[in-house]
NUROTI-382715 format. One record per residue: x, y, z of N, C-alpha, C in turn; residue in one letter. Coordinates in steps of 0.2 Angstrom, whole numbers, plus 5000, padded with zeros to 4 digits. Each point is the difference from the previous one (the first is absolute). Example, Ala and Ser with C-alpha at 12.3 -4.5 7.8 and 13.67 -1.06 7.14 Angstrom:
2
506649725039499650065000500450065000A
499850054996500450065001499650055003S
***
This chain:
68
580455945526500549944998500750015003M
500349995007500650005000500449954997N
501050045001500449964999500049905002I
499850005005499749945004499549965000I
499550054998499449964999500149944990E
500550084997500149954993500449955000F
500450025005500449925000499749925003I
499650025003499649955003499649984994Q
499550044997499749974995500249984993H
500850054999500249974994500749975001F
499949935004500849995001500849994996P
499749994994500350004993500050024995N
500450014995499750064994499649934996E
499849964999499649954997499450035005E
499949985005499350025003499550084996S
500650045002499950074999499749994990C
500549984996499750014995499449964997E
499949945004499549965000499350055002S
499950025005499650075001499950044996Y
500650054998499850054994499949964992L
500149944998499749974995499049995002K
500149975004499249985002499350075001A
500650065003499550065000500150034993Y
500650024995499950014993499749954995R
499949945001499449954996499250025002E
500150015008499250025001499850064998K
500350085002499950064998500350004992T
500149974997499950024994500750024997G
500250014995500850014998499850044994I
500150085001499850054993500850004998Y
499849994992500750014997500150084997C
500650035003500150084994500250014996K
500149964996500149994992499350004995T
499449975004499749994995499250005004C
500050045006499550025004499449985000K
500249925002499549965002500049955005S
499649985002500449905005499849954996S
500350004997499749954996500449955004P
499849924996500549925005500750015000K
500350015004500950015002500149915002Q
500549984998500449944996500450005008Y
500149975004500650015004500849935000W
500650034998500549975000500449975008F
499749975002500450005005500849985004S
500349974992500850035000500350065002G
499750064995500350075001499750035005K
499149985002499550045004499850064997K
499849974994499850064996499250004997F
499550055000499350004997500250004992F
499649994997499850014994499450024993E
500250024999499250054999499849964994C
499649974998499549944996500050074992S
499950055000499850034995500550044998Q
500650025001500550065000500749965000C
500049945003500749975004500250045006R
500050045004500450055002499949955006R
500749995006500349975002500150085008R
499549955005499950055008500349955005T
500650025002500149975006499649985006S
500449965003499449995008500050065002L
500350035002500550065005499950064996K
499650024993499950055000499650035003A
500050085002499550035002499949985007G
500649985004499849975006500850065003T
499949995006500750055004500849944999V
499749934999500749954998500250004991M
499750064998500150014991500850024999E
500449974998500750004996500150004994S
***
């Protein structure tokens, strides 16, 4: 995907965030602390997932090129 296609597919930040969230939920979120894929809770205000076992927080953009 080039930059033109990216902008057409994701016209705003919200569309990109929605895609990332859906993709991560579909593929599963691996917790780096407890080394498992337990249930993750979503916190929309801060845009992160929290592990139900160890409570580690993982940002929506963690592990992507957009990680800051």
